[in-house]
C-alpha positions as CSV (number, residue, x, y, z in Angstrom):
1,M,11.4,54.7,-43.7
2,K,7.7,55.0,-44.4
3,Q,5.6,56.1,-41.4
4,T,2.0,55.0,-41.0
5,S,-0.6,57.5,-39.8
6,T,-1.1,58.0,-36.1
7,D,-4.2,58.8,-34.3
8,G,-3.4,61.6,-31.8
9,A,-6.2,60.6,-29.5
10,R,-4.6,57.3,-28.8
11,S,-2.1,57.0,-25.9
12,P,1.1,55.0,-26.3
13,S,-0.1,52.5,-23.7
14,S,-3.1,51.6,-25.9
15,L,-0.8,50.6,-28.8
16,V,0.7,47.1,-29.2
17,S,3.2,45.5,-31.5
18,L,3.0,42.0,-33.1
19,G,5.4,40.8,-30.5
20,E,3.3,42.2,-27.7
21,I,0.2,40.6,-29.1
22,K,2.0,37.3,-29.1
23,E,3.0,37.7,-25.4
24,L,-0.3,39.1,-24.2
25,A,-2.4,36.4,-26.0
26,E,0.1,33.7,-24.9
27,V,0.6,32.3,-28.4
28,G,3.6,31.9,-30.7
29,R,4.9,34.6,-33.1
30,P,4.0,32.4,-36.1
31,T,0.4,32.3,-34.9
32,V,0.1,36.1,-34.9
33,S,1.7,36.3,-38.3
34,N,-0.7,33.7,-39.6
35,W,-3.7,35.5,-38.2
36,R,-2.6,38.7,-39.9
37,R,-1.9,37.1,-43.2
38,R,-5.0,34.8,-43.5
39,F,-7.4,37.4,-42.2
40,A,-6.1,40.4,-44.1
41,K,-8.9,42.6,-45.5
42,D,-7.9,42.1,-49.1
43,V,-7.6,38.3,-48.7
44,L,-11.1,38.1,-47.2
45,Q,-12.6,40.3,-49.8
46,A,-11.1,38.4,-52.7
47,S,-12.6,35.1,-51.4
48,G,-15.9,36.6,-50.5
49,D,-15.3,35.8,-46.8
50,R,-17.5,38.0,-44.5
51,R,-15.5,37.4,-41.4
52,L,-14.0,40.4,-39.5
53,P,-10.5,41.2,-40.8
54,F,-7.5,41.5,-38.6
55,P,-7.1,45.1,-37.5
56,D,-5.0,47.5,-39.6
57,P,-2.0,49.2,-38.0
58,V,-2.7,52.6,-36.6
59,G,0.9,53.7,-36.0
60,G,4.6,52.6,-36.0
61,S,6.4,51.7,-39.2
62,D,6.4,49.0,-41.9
63,S,9.0,47.1,-40.0
64,R,7.3,47.5,-36.6
65,P,3.6,48.2,-37.0
66,L,1.5,49.2,-34.0
67,F,-2.1,48.2,-33.5
68,D,-4.9,49.6,-31.3
69,A,-5.1,47.3,-28.3
70,E,-8.9,47.4,-28.0
71,D,-9.3,46.6,-31.7
72,V,-7.1,43.6,-31.3
73,A,-8.9,42.5,-28.1
74,S,-12.3,42.7,-29.9
75,W,-11.0,40.7,-32.9
76,L,-9.5,38.1,-30.5
77,D,-12.9,37.8,-28.7
78,L,-14.0,35.9,-31.8
79,R,-11.4,33.2,-31.4
80,P,-12.0,30.6,-28.6
81,I,-9.1,28.9,-27.0
82,P,-8.8,25.3,-28.3
83,D,-9.6,22.6,-25.6
84,A,-10.2,25.3,-22.9
85,E,-12.6,24.3,-20.2
86,P,-15.8,26.5,-19.9
87,G,-15.9,29.0,-17.1
88,K,-18.4,29.0,-14.3
89,D,-20.9,30.9,-16.5
90,G,-20.5,28.2,-19.2
91,A,-18.6,30.6,-21.5
92,I,-15.7,29.3,-23.5
93,P,-12.5,31.4,-22.8
94,T,-11.2,33.3,-25.8
95,Y,-7.8,34.7,-26.8
96,G,-9.4,38.1,-26.2
97,D,-9.9,37.2,-22.5
98,R,-6.2,36.3,-22.3
99,F,-5.1,39.4,-24.2
100,R,-7.1,41.8,-21.9
101,R,-5.7,40.1,-18.8
102,G,-2.2,40.4,-20.1
103,L,-2.7,44.0,-21.1
104,R,-3.9,44.9,-17.6
105,L,-0.8,43.6,-16.1
106,R,1.7,44.8,-18.7
107,G,2.7,47.8,-16.6
108,L,3.5,45.8,-13.6
109,V,5.6,43.3,-15.5
110,A,7.6,46.1,-17.1
111,L,8.4,47.4,-13.6
112,R,10.1,44.2,-12.7
113,H,13.2,45.1,-14.7
114,E,13.4,48.6,-13.2
115,L,13.1,47.3,-9.6
116,G,15.7,44.6,-10.4
117,S,13.8,41.9,-8.4
118,A,10.6,40.0,-9.0
119,D,10.3,39.2,-5.3
120,R,10.6,42.9,-4.4
121,L,7.8,43.8,-6.9
122,I,5.5,41.1,-5.5
123,V,6.1,42.1,-1.9
124,D,5.4,45.7,-2.6
125,A,2.3,44.9,-4.5
126,L,0.9,42.6,-1.8
127,A,1.8,45.0,0.9
128,V,-0.3,47.6,-0.9
129,C,-3.2,45.1,-1.2
130,A,-2.9,44.2,2.4
131,M,-3.1,47.8,3.6
132,A,-6.0,48.5,1.2
133,G,-7.7,45.4,2.6
134,E,-8.1,44.7,6.3
135,G,-4.9,46.5,7.2
136,G,-6.6,49.8,6.5
137,D,-9.2,49.0,9.3
138,W,-6.5,48.4,12.0
139,H,-4.7,50.8,14.2
140,P,-1.1,51.2,13.0
141,E,0.3,50.0,16.3
142,A,-1.7,46.7,15.9
143,L,-0.3,46.0,12.5
144,P,2.8,43.9,11.9
145,G,5.8,46.2,11.8
146,Q,7.1,44.5,8.6
147,L,3.8,45.2,6.8
148,L,3.9,48.9,7.7
149,E,7.5,49.2,6.6
150,D,6.9,47.4,3.2
151,A,3.8,49.4,2.5
152,E,5.6,52.7,3.2
153,N,8.6,51.7,1.1
154,A,6.6,50.3,-1.8
155,D,7.6,51.8,-5.2
156,P,5.0,54.6,-6.0
157,R,4.6,53.2,-9.5
158,V,3.8,49.7,-8.1
159,A,1.4,51.2,-5.6
160,R,-0.4,53.2,-8.3
161,A,-0.7,50.2,-10.6
162,V,-2.0,48.0,-7.8
163,R,-4.6,50.6,-6.8
164,E,-5.8,50.7,-10.4
165,L,-6.0,46.9,-10.4
166,V,-8.0,46.9,-7.2
167,E,-10.4,49.5,-8.6
168,E,-10.8,47.5,-11.9
169,L,-11.3,44.1,-10.1
170,G,-13.3,45.5,-7.3
171,S,-11.5,43.5,-4.6
172,T,-8.1,43.7,-2.8
173,G,-8.1,39.9,-2.6
174,A,-8.6,39.4,-6.3
175,A,-5.8,42.0,-7.0
176,A,-3.4,40.1,-4.6
177,D,-4.2,36.8,-6.3
178,T,-3.7,38.3,-9.8
179,V,-0.2,39.6,-8.8
180,L,0.7,36.2,-7.5
181,R,-0.4,34.6,-10.8
182,L,2.1,36.9,-12.4
183,A,5.0,35.1,-10.8
184,E,5.8,33.1,-14.0
185,R,5.9,36.2,-16.2
186,L,8.0,37.9,-13.6
187,E,10.4,34.9,-13.6
188,S,10.0,34.4,-9.9
189,D,11.0,31.1,-8.2
190,L,7.6,31.2,-6.4
191,T,6.2,29.3,-9.4
192,M,8.2,26.2,-8.6
193,D,6.3,25.4,-5.4
194,T,2.8,26.6,-6.4
195,T,0.2,23.9,-6.1
196,P,-1.5,23.2,-9.5
197,P,-5.1,24.4,-9.6
198,A,-6.4,20.9,-10.4
199,V,-4.6,19.4,-7.3
200,A,-5.9,22.3,-5.1
201,E,-9.4,21.6,-6.4
202,L,-9.2,17.9,-5.7
203,I,-7.9,18.6,-2.2
204,S,-10.7,21.1,-1.5
205,T,-13.3,18.5,-2.7
206,L,-11.8,15.8,-0.4
207,A,-11.5,18.2,2.5
208,G,-15.2,18.9,2.5
209,P,-16.8,22.1,3.9
210,V,-14.7,24.0,6.5
211,G,-16.1,27.5,6.0
212,L,-17.7,28.0,9.3
213,V,-18.0,31.3,11.1
214,S,-15.9,30.4,14.1
215,S,-14.0,27.5,15.6
216,G,-14.9,25.4,18.5
217,P,-15.5,21.9,19.7
218,D,-18.0,21.2,17.0
219,H,-16.2,23.0,14.2
220,P,-13.3,21.6,12.1
221,S,-9.9,22.9,12.7
222,V,-7.3,23.1,10.0
223,I,-3.4,22.9,9.9
224,N,-1.7,23.7,6.6
225,L,1.9,22.4,6.7
226,C,4.2,23.9,4.0
227,A,1.5,26.5,3.3
228,G,3.5,28.4,0.7
229,V,1.5,31.5,-0.3
230,G,-1.8,29.8,0.6
231,E,-2.9,27.9,-2.6
232,L,-4.5,25.1,-0.5
233,L,-6.0,27.4,2.1
234,F,-7.7,29.6,-0.4
235,A,-8.9,26.5,-2.3
236,L,-10.9,25.5,0.7
237,D,-14.5,26.6,1.3
238,S,-14.5,30.3,2.5
239,I,-12.0,30.8,5.3
240,R,-12.9,34.5,5.8
241,G,-13.5,35.2,9.5
242,R,-12.5,31.7,10.5
243,G,-10.5,30.8,13.6
244,G,-9.0,27.5,14.3
245,I,-6.8,27.6,11.1
246,V,-3.0,27.6,11.3
247,A,-0.5,27.8,8.4
248,V,3.0,26.6,8.8
249,E,5.6,27.9,6.3
250,P,9.4,27.7,7.0
251,D,10.4,30.2,4.2
252,S,10.4,33.8,5.4
253,L,9.4,35.3,2.0
254,R,6.5,33.0,1.5
255,R,5.4,33.5,5.1
256,K,5.3,37.2,4.6
257,L,3.4,37.0,1.3
258,L,0.9,34.6,2.8
259,L,0.3,37.1,5.7
260,Y,-0.2,40.0,3.3
261,R,-2.5,37.9,1.1
262,L,-4.6,37.0,4.1
263,F,-4.9,40.7,5.0
264,A,-6.0,41.4,1.5
265,H,-8.7,38.7,1.8
266,Y,-9.8,39.9,5.3
267,C,-8.7,36.5,6.7
268,T,-6.5,37.7,9.5
269,A,-7.9,35.1,12.0
270,V,-5.6,32.6,10.4
271,D,-2.4,32.1,12.4
272,I,1.0,31.6,10.7
273,C,3.9,29.7,12.2
274,A,7.5,29.2,11.0
275,R,7.9,25.7,12.3
276,A,5.5,22.8,13.1
277,E,6.9,22.7,16.7
278,E,5.3,26.1,17.3
279,L,1.9,24.5,17.1
280,D,2.5,22.9,20.5
281,T,3.3,26.2,22.3
282,L,1.1,28.9,23.7
283,R,1.5,32.1,21.7
284,P,2.4,35.3,23.7
285,W,-0.7,37.3,23.1
286,E,-2.8,34.4,24.3
287,Q,-0.8,34.2,27.5
288,R,-1.8,37.8,28.2
289,E,-5.5,37.5,27.3
290,F,-6.4,34.1,28.8
291,D,-5.8,32.6,32.2
292,L,-5.3,29.0,31.1
293,D,-3.9,25.9,32.6
294,P,-0.2,26.0,31.7
295,E,-0.2,22.2,31.3
296,H,-2.9,22.5,28.6
297,P,-2.0,25.5,26.4
298,W,-4.4,26.9,23.8
299,G,-2.1,26.1,20.9
300,I,-3.3,23.9,18.1
301,P,-1.1,20.8,18.3
302,S,-3.7,18.8,16.2
303,A,-6.5,19.4,13.8
304,D,-9.4,17.8,12.1
305,L,-7.9,18.5,8.7
306,V,-4.1,18.6,7.9
307,L,-2.9,19.6,4.5
308,A,0.6,19.6,3.0
309,D,2.2,20.1,-0.4
310,P,5.9,20.0,0.6
311,P,8.4,22.2,-1.3
312,Y,9.9,20.6,-4.4
313,A,13.4,19.1,-4.2
314,A,15.1,18.1,-7.4
315,G,16.2,14.4,-7.6
316,E,15.2,11.4,-5.6
317,R,16.4,11.9,-2.0
318,E,15.8,8.5,-0.7
319,L,18.5,8.8,2.0
320,D,17.2,12.0,3.5
321,E,15.8,11.4,7.0
322,G,13.5,14.4,6.5
323,G,12.2,13.5,3.1
324,P,8.7,14.1,1.7
325,L,7.1,11.3,3.6
326,G,8.2,12.9,6.8
327,W,5.5,15.5,6.2
328,A,3.0,12.7,5.8
329,L,4.0,11.3,9.2
330,E,3.8,14.8,10.7
331,A,0.3,15.2,9.3
332,V,-0.8,11.8,10.8
333,N,0.7,12.7,14.2
334,R,-1.3,16.0,14.2
335,L,-4.7,14.5,13.2
336,N,-7.6,14.6,15.7
337,P,-9.6,11.4,16.1
338,G,-11.6,11.0,13.0
339,G,-9.6,13.6,11.1
340,R,-8.3,13.5,7.6
341,G,-4.9,14.3,6.1
342,L,-4.1,15.2,2.5
343,V,-0.5,15.3,1.5
344,V,1.1,15.6,-1.9
345,V,4.3,13.5,-2.3
346,P,6.6,12.7,-5.3
347,S,5.8,9.3,-6.8
348,W,9.3,8.0,-6.3
349,T,8.6,7.8,-2.6
350,L,6.0,5.2,-3.3
351,S,7.6,3.3,-6.2
352,R,11.1,2.4,-4.9
353,P,11.4,-1.2,-3.6
354,R,12.4,-1.8,0.0
355,G,15.7,-3.6,-0.7
356,T,17.8,-5.4,1.8
357,M,18.9,-2.1,3.4
358,P,15.7,0.0,3.5
359,T,16.2,3.7,3.0
360,P,14.6,6.3,5.3
361,S,12.0,6.9,2.6
362,A,11.1,3.2,2.5
363,R,11.0,3.0,6.3
364,M,8.6,6.0,6.5
365,R,6.4,4.4,3.9
366,E,6.2,1.2,5.8
367,E,5.5,3.1,9.0
368,L,2.5,4.8,7.5
369,L,1.1,1.5,6.2
370,S,1.8,-0.5,9.3
371,R,0.1,2.2,11.5
372,D,-3.0,1.8,9.2
373,A,-2.8,5.6,8.6
374,V,-3.3,5.5,4.8
375,T,-6.9,5.6,3.5
376,A,-6.0,6.0,-0.2
377,I,-3.1,6.6,-2.6
378,I,-4.1,8.7,-5.6
379,Q,-1.6,8.7,-8.5
380,L,-2.1,12.2,-10.0
381,P,-2.1,12.7,-13.7
382,R,1.2,13.0,-15.5
383,R,2.6,16.5,-16.1
384,I,0.2,17.8,-13.5
385,H,2.7,20.5,-12.5
386,P,3.7,22.8,-15.4
387,F,7.1,23.6,-13.9
388,R,8.1,20.1,-12.9
389,T,7.7,18.3,-16.2
390,G,10.0,15.4,-15.2
391,A,8.3,14.7,-11.9
392,E,5.2,12.7,-11.0
393,H,3.2,13.2,-7.9
394,A,0.7,11.3,-5.8
395,L,-1.8,12.4,-3.1
396,L,-1.9,10.5,0.2
397,V,-5.3,10.5,1.9
398,L,-4.5,9.9,5.6
399,R,-6.5,9.0,8.7
400,S,-6.0,9.0,12.4
401,D,-8.0,5.8,12.9
402,A,-9.7,3.5,10.4
403,A,-13.4,2.4,10.4
404,P,-13.8,-1.3,11.2
405,E,-14.6,-2.1,7.5
406,D,-11.5,-0.2,6.3
407,Q,-8.9,-1.5,8.7
408,G,-6.0,-3.2,7.1
409,R,-6.7,-2.1,3.5
410,V,-5.8,0.9,1.3
411,L,-7.7,2.2,-1.8
412,L,-5.4,2.7,-4.8
413,V,-6.6,5.1,-7.4
414,D,-4.9,5.7,-10.8
415,A,-6.1,9.3,-11.5
416,D,-3.8,9.5,-14.5
417,R,-5.8,6.7,-16.2
418,I,-9.0,8.3,-15.1
419,A,-8.0,11.7,-16.5
420,R,-7.2,10.2,-19.9
421,R,-10.7,8.7,-20.0
422,V,-12.9,11.4,-18.6
423,G,-10.8,14.6,-19.3
424,G,-11.2,17.8,-17.2
425,T,-13.8,16.3,-14.8
426,W,-11.3,13.9,-13.3
427,T,-11.2,15.6,-9.9
428,T,-14.9,15.1,-9.4
429,Y,-14.7,11.5,-10.6
430,V,-11.8,10.7,-8.3
431,A,-13.8,12.2,-5.3
432,E,-16.7,9.9,-6.3
433,V,-14.3,6.9,-6.4
434,L,-13.1,7.7,-2.9
435,D,-16.6,8.0,-1.7
436,T,-17.8,4.7,-3.2
437,G,-14.5,2.8,-3.0
438,R,-14.7,1.6,-6.6
439,S,-14.6,2.6,-10.3
440,P,-16.4,1.0,-13.2
441,V,-13.0,0.3,-14.8
442,D,-11.1,-2.2,-12.6
443,E,-7.6,-1.0,-13.4
444,E,-8.5,2.5,-12.2
445,A,-9.1,1.8,-8.6
446,G,-9.2,-1.1,-6.1
447,Y,-8.6,-2.0,-2.5
448,F,-5.3,-3.8,-1.5
449,P,-4.5,-5.4,1.9
450,V,-1.7,-3.9,3.9
451,S,-0.5,-7.2,5.3
452,A,-0.6,-10.6,3.5
453,A,-3.4,-12.9,4.4
454,G,-1.5,-16.0,3.2
455,P,1.9,-17.1,2.1
456,R,1.3,-16.1,-1.6
457,A,-1.2,-13.3,-1.2
458,E,-0.4,-9.8,-2.4
459,A,0.1,-7.0,0.2
460,L,1.3,-3.5,0.3
461,L,3.9,-4.3,2.9
462,D,5.8,-6.7,0.6
463,G,8.5,-4.2,-0.1
464,R,7.5,-3.5,-3.7
465,S,6.1,-0.3,-5.2
466,V,2.7,0.8,-3.9
467,L,2.1,3.1,-6.9
468,P,-1.4,2.4,-8.3
469,A,-0.2,2.0,-11.9
470,H,2.2,-0.7,-10.7
471,R,-0.4,-2.6,-8.6
472,L,-3.7,-2.3,-10.5
473,A,-4.1,-4.8,-13.3
474,S,-7.0,-6.7,-14.7
475,K,-8.3,-8.6,-17.6
476,E,-9.1,-6.6,-20.8
477,Q,-12.6,-5.1,-20.2
478,G,-15.5,-6.2,-22.3
479,L,-13.5,-8.9,-24.1
480,D,-14.5,-12.5,-24.4
481,H,-11.1,-14.1,-25.0
482,F,-12.5,-17.4,-26.1
483,S,-14.7,-15.8,-28.8
484,A,-12.0,-13.4,-29.9
485,T,-9.5,-16.3,-30.3
486,L,-12.0,-18.3,-32.4
487,D,-12.5,-15.3,-34.6
488,A,-8.7,-14.8,-35.0
489,R,-8.3,-18.5,-35.8
490,R,-11.1,-18.4,-38.4
491,E,-9.6,-15.3,-40.0
492,V,-6.2,-17.0,-40.4
493,A,-7.8,-20.0,-42.0
494,V,-9.4,-17.7,-44.6
495,V,-6.4,-15.7,-45.5
496,L,-3.9,-18.6,-45.3
497,P,-5.8,-21.6,-46.7
498,Q,-2.6,-23.7,-46.7
499,L,-2.7,-23.6,-42.9
500,K,-6.3,-24.8,-42.6
501,E,-5.3,-28.3,-41.3
502,W,-2.9,-26.9,-38.7
503,I,-5.4,-24.3,-37.6
504,G,-8.1,-27.0,-37.4
505,N,-5.9,-29.0,-35.0
506,L,-5.3,-26.0,-32.8
507,G,-7.5,-26.7,-29.8
508,V,-8.9,-23.8,-27.8
509,A,-11.2,-24.2,-24.8
510,R,-12.6,-22.1,-22.0
511,R,-10.9,-22.6,-18.7
512,P,-13.2,-24.2,-16.1
513,A,-14.9,-21.7,-13.7
514,N,-13.1,-23.3,-10.7
515,G,-9.7,-23.2,-12.6
516,E,-8.7,-19.6,-11.8
517,V,-5.1,-18.9,-12.6
518,A,-2.9,-17.3,-10.0
519,H,-0.3,-14.6,-11.0
520,R,3.1,-13.9,-9.6
521,K,5.3,-10.8,-10.0
522,V,8.5,-11.1,-12.0
523,G,10.2,-9.7,-8.9
524,E,9.3,-12.9,-7.0
525,Y,10.8,-15.1,-9.7
526,L,14.0,-12.9,-9.6
527,R,14.2,-13.3,-5.9
528,A,13.7,-17.0,-6.1
529,G,16.5,-17.3,-8.7
530,Q,14.2,-18.7,-11.4
531,L,14.8,-15.6,-13.6
532,R,17.8,-13.4,-14.0
533,L,17.6,-9.7,-15.0
534,L,20.1,-8.5,-17.5
535,A,20.8,-4.8,-17.4
536,G,21.4,-2.8,-20.6
537,H,24.6,-0.9,-20.8
538,R,25.7,2.6,-21.9
539,I,28.3,2.3,-24.7
540,R,29.9,5.2,-26.6
541,E,28.6,5.6,-30.1
542,S,32.2,5.7,-31.3
543,D,32.7,2.1,-30.1
544,I,29.8,0.7,-32.2
545,G,30.6,-0.4,-35.7
546,D,29.7,-3.1,-38.2
547,A,31.8,-5.9,-37.0
548,G,31.8,-8.0,-33.8
549,L,29.0,-8.9,-31.5
550,M,25.5,-7.9,-32.3
551,V,24.2,-4.8,-30.4
552,V,20.5,-4.6,-29.5
553,G,19.2,-1.2,-28.5
554,R,16.0,0.9,-28.6
555,E,16.2,1.3,-32.4
556,E,16.4,-2.5,-33.0
557,M,13.4,-3.1,-30.7
558,L,11.3,-0.5,-32.4
559,G,12.2,-1.8,-35.9
560,A,14.0,1.4,-36.9
561,L,17.2,-0.6,-37.5
562,P,17.5,-4.3,-38.6
563,L,19.1,-6.7,-36.1
564,G,22.8,-7.1,-36.9
565,Q,23.4,-3.7,-38.5
566,R,25.1,-2.4,-35.3
567,R,27.9,-4.4,-33.7
568,I,30.8,-4.0,-31.3
569,A,34.2,-5.5,-31.5
570,L,35.5,-7.7,-28.7
571,E,38.4,-5.4,-28.0
572,D,36.1,-2.4,-27.7
573,L,33.7,-4.4,-25.5
574,A,36.6,-5.1,-23.1
575,Q,36.4,-1.5,-22.1
576,Y,33.1,-2.2,-20.4
577,P,33.8,-4.9,-17.7
578,Q,30.2,-4.8,-16.5
579,A,28.8,-5.7,-19.9
580,V,27.5,-9.2,-20.3
581,T,26.4,-11.1,-23.5
582,T,23.1,-12.8,-23.9
583,E,22.5,-16.5,-24.3
584,R,20.1,-18.4,-26.6
585,G,16.6,-18.2,-25.1
586,D,17.1,-14.8,-23.4
587,V,14.2,-12.3,-23.8
588,F,14.9,-8.7,-24.8
589,L,12.6,-6.1,-23.3
590,L,12.0,-2.4,-24.1
591,T,9.5,-1.1,-21.5
592,E,9.1,2.6,-22.7
593,H,5.6,3.6,-23.7
594,G,4.4,0.0,-23.4
595,V,6.2,-3.3,-23.5
596,R,8.1,-4.8,-26.5
597,T,9.7,-8.2,-26.3
598,R,11.9,-10.3,-28.5
599,V,13.5,-13.8,-28.1
600,D,17.2,-14.2,-28.7
601,D,17.5,-17.3,-31.0
602,A,21.3,-17.5,-31.1
603,G,22.8,-15.6,-28.1
604,G,26.0,-13.5,-28.1
605,C,24.3,-10.1,-28.1
606,V,25.1,-6.9,-26.1
607,L,22.2,-4.9,-24.8
608,L,22.1,-1.2,-24.9
609,A,20.2,0.7,-22.3
610,P,17.2,1.2,-21.9
611,V,16.8,-2.4,-23.4
612,Q,16.9,-5.1,-20.7
613,G,16.9,-8.9,-20.7
614,L,15.4,-11.7,-18.8
615,R,17.0,-15.1,-18.6
616,I,15.3,-18.3,-17.6
617,V,17.9,-19.9,-15.4
618,A,16.8,-23.5,-16.1
619,Y,16.9,-23.0,-19.9
620,R,20.7,-23.5,-20.3
621,K,20.4,-26.9,-18.6
622,Y,17.5,-27.7,-20.8
623,L,19.5,-27.0,-23.9
624,T,22.4,-29.0,-22.6
625,E,20.2,-32.0,-22.0
626,L,18.6,-31.5,-25.4
627,A,22.0,-31.5,-27.1
628,G,23.0,-34.7,-25.3
629,Q,19.7,-36.3,-26.3
630,R,18.8,-36.8,-22.7
631,Q,15.2,-36.2,-21.5
632,M,14.5,-33.5,-19.0
633,R,11.4,-33.6,-16.8
634,P,8.8,-31.1,-18.0
635,E,8.4,-29.7,-14.4
636,D,12.0,-28.8,-14.3
637,L,11.4,-26.2,-17.1
638,W,8.7,-24.0,-15.6
639,M,8.9,-21.4,-18.4
640,R,10.1,-21.2,-22.0
641,P,11.4,-18.2,-24.0
642,Q,8.5,-17.7,-26.5
643,P,5.7,-17.9,-23.8
644,L,7.7,-15.6,-21.5
645,A,8.1,-13.0,-24.2
646,Q,4.4,-13.0,-25.2
647,L,3.1,-13.1,-21.6
648,L,5.2,-10.2,-20.6
649,A,3.9,-8.2,-23.6
650,A,0.2,-9.0,-22.7
651,P,-2.2,-6.0,-22.2
652,R,-2.3,-6.5,-18.4
653,N,1.4,-5.6,-18.3
654,Q,1.3,-2.9,-20.9
655,Q,-0.8,-0.6,-18.6
656,R,1.6,-0.5,-15.7
657,G,3.6,2.4,-17.0
658,S,4.6,5.4,-14.9
659,G,6.7,8.5,-15.5
660,S,5.9,12.1,-16.7
661,L,8.2,12.3,-19.7
662,V,8.7,8.7,-20.6
663,R,6.2,6.1,-19.5
664,R,8.2,3.1,-18.3
665,V,6.9,-0.2,-17.0
666,S,8.8,-1.7,-14.1
667,V,10.0,-5.2,-15.1
668,R,9.7,-6.4,-11.5
669,D,6.1,-5.3,-11.2
670,M,5.0,-7.3,-14.3
671,D,3.2,-10.5,-13.6
672,L,3.1,-13.9,-15.1
673,P,0.3,-16.6,-14.8
674,E,1.3,-19.8,-13.0
675,L,0.6,-22.5,-15.6
676,P,1.5,-26.2,-15.6
677,P,4.8,-27.0,-17.5
678,E,2.8,-29.1,-20.0
679,E,0.7,-26.0,-20.9
680,I,3.8,-23.8,-21.2
681,A,5.3,-26.4,-23.5
682,E,2.2,-26.5,-25.7
683,L,2.1,-22.7,-25.8
684,E,5.8,-22.8,-26.9
685,A,5.1,-25.2,-29.7
686,I,2.2,-23.1,-31.0
687,L,4.1,-19.8,-30.8
688,A,7.1,-21.4,-32.5
689,E,4.9,-22.7,-35.4
690,T,3.2,-19.3,-35.8
691,G,6.7,-17.7,-35.8
692,R,7.8,-20.1,-38.5
693,Q,4.7,-19.4,-40.6
694,R,5.1,-15.7,-40.1
695,A,8.7,-15.9,-41.3
696,E,7.6,-17.8,-44.4
697,V,4.9,-15.3,-45.2
698,R,7.4,-12.5,-44.7
699,R,9.8,-14.2,-47.1
700,Q,7.1,-14.4,-49.7
701,L,6.3,-10.7,-49.3
702,E,9.9,-9.7,-49.5
703,A,10.2,-11.7,-52.8
704,L,7.2,-9.9,-54.2
705,D,8.7,-6.5,-53.1
706,T,12.0,-7.4,-54.8
707,L,10.2,-8.3,-58.0
708,A,8.3,-5.0,-58.0
709,R,11.5,-3.0,-57.4
710,R,13.4,-4.7,-60.2
711,L,10.5,-4.3,-62.7
712,A,10.2,-0.6,-61.8
713,A,14.0,0.0,-62.0
714,G,14.2,-1.7,-65.4
715,V,11.3,0.2,-66.9
716,A,12.6,3.5,-65.5
717,D,16.0,3.0,-67.1
718,G,14.4,2.1,-70.4
719,D,15.9,-1.5,-70.5
720,L,12.7,-3.5,-70.0
721,A,9.5,-3.7,-72.2
722,L,6.6,-5.4,-70.5
723,R,4.0,-7.4,-72.3
724,R,1.4,-9.8,-71.0
725,R,1.6,-13.3,-72.3
726,P,-1.5,-14.4,-74.2
727,A,-3.8,-16.7,-72.3
728,S,-3.4,-20.3,-73.3
729,G,-6.3,-22.1,-74.9
């Protein structure tokens, strides 16, 4: 095998392979190969390109070339990271920055396999940081025994690498933070419960300044429940030298790492407890130092600011008495008058309906609302947590007591929609929304009453979802519906002149200013028995064929398959006793990534999940009366199929989606306008005629397509000769 030349002055640690460049620059292997191929010296010279070529190998072999790490870093400095946010100095991060950071830590990561445990490596590293920090200023007998033991037993290679890191970064605190950020590369479970930086930044902004020199009656005190390794504490304004701060962390490993991190940052005035109950007791060293009234211990049972990002639990544990909302109640109970709580919770705790038998989660949600303890509910952007891709989260802003103008109402903020509009500045924007109580875009934020002011008024204690995406809805912004409809009518008259008379008879008028239309949720119609929800079913693919009842699934709703291509035989359907068939006039719904609807014109279909159906209960009687040529009072048919399908798919319902991986719209949370039966009947007639005209135009287009295909096929096979007929006259 051919060997490339090697520079004897270079140490092995300064050489990197293509695979290591991929890992250290945090890109894919194809990206590195593409860089090397496109920016090869001979390629650039041939094209007259004066850009710096990719570094040549300085060692290794043809099959595994090695490159000088500093040469690679310098070349990567010229390549900014796409879509990266500028740093505090305004500079755009480059792949060179990533590469150098990864190179610095490569030695520590390699030790993880030799030590056999990522947690052991992190504990050793943070113990060394702690002793190099404030721990080095204390007498050994005053230090926690576990810290002394861990520092003494730390692997010498870890200790040496950490000391080099401290020297390079110039701070023991920065070195400790860097080691903790290695948790993902070390494959440590610590990453699962790490608060995302954007959420920590938002909480820090909403918490306000707490970095005071000492605690006291005029200074804010802080309790951090479920403190983890301190992401929220260190996101606050400087806590160095602060008293009056207590961190509660039940997990012994995280509690130890938090203690060592605080020592590394010279923040040893922060107290750490294992359980929230310990906040109510007088700690032993205080008993010795202070002569206090035993009935009023010095412990910190309450605080001006209470933070919590509870540990993640897979699944929706609605039946757990100590669920995520229990931490929110704990935070409210520990707030001083005028204090603020900030608690991260899974979105499912806010979106599940109450039901006839309320779950513990629903009861805790109602308790928070009924106590008027919720200032705001902020729905966080989807996929905010890189390690919980299937989970959505919300931030509860809590209060001990409400100002008179805020009593009985809660501000709902859809930060997911805000982030899509404003990008990386969403945290600042959300803080401004909380400060002003409004957003220029109505569907992004709004106040909602806790209790209903009237028999039909909307309220958060009505048992439905309180997630902002499910509650916030408004008219399309900046759109004059009257003008837009006239423009659409005019355009139809131009492109379809044969419909000019019908279009001219289509009357459209503005609704009077005093004729505001009320809206009701689909869930209300379901509870009243006016609508019936038809669930989709899960049917084995092997039971679906080309004969029997028509099957309607996601593919049919998206147009990927024509209706009627997939069917199920009656004997196969008998294996699914819960399956029901549709009736004429039922409305099919697919509510993933928007809302798609379709009216069943014949009935007898089987719905495949996630497709659902809605049935107008009175419509069967209407069809029976119609078949018997008997008249039915218009008011007895409050809704008709075509209007129901179109109103459900209106933009105001499309925006109600939630979910990290698949954005789904809750059918029960969609709303419908309350219109007179005569207006519904007129809308049905117009929609039916537009549907008939659309089918006629589609038939014409299909005929033209068929003609084009036949002509092309005949010419291609050499059977047809085309000639234009001479013009007559």
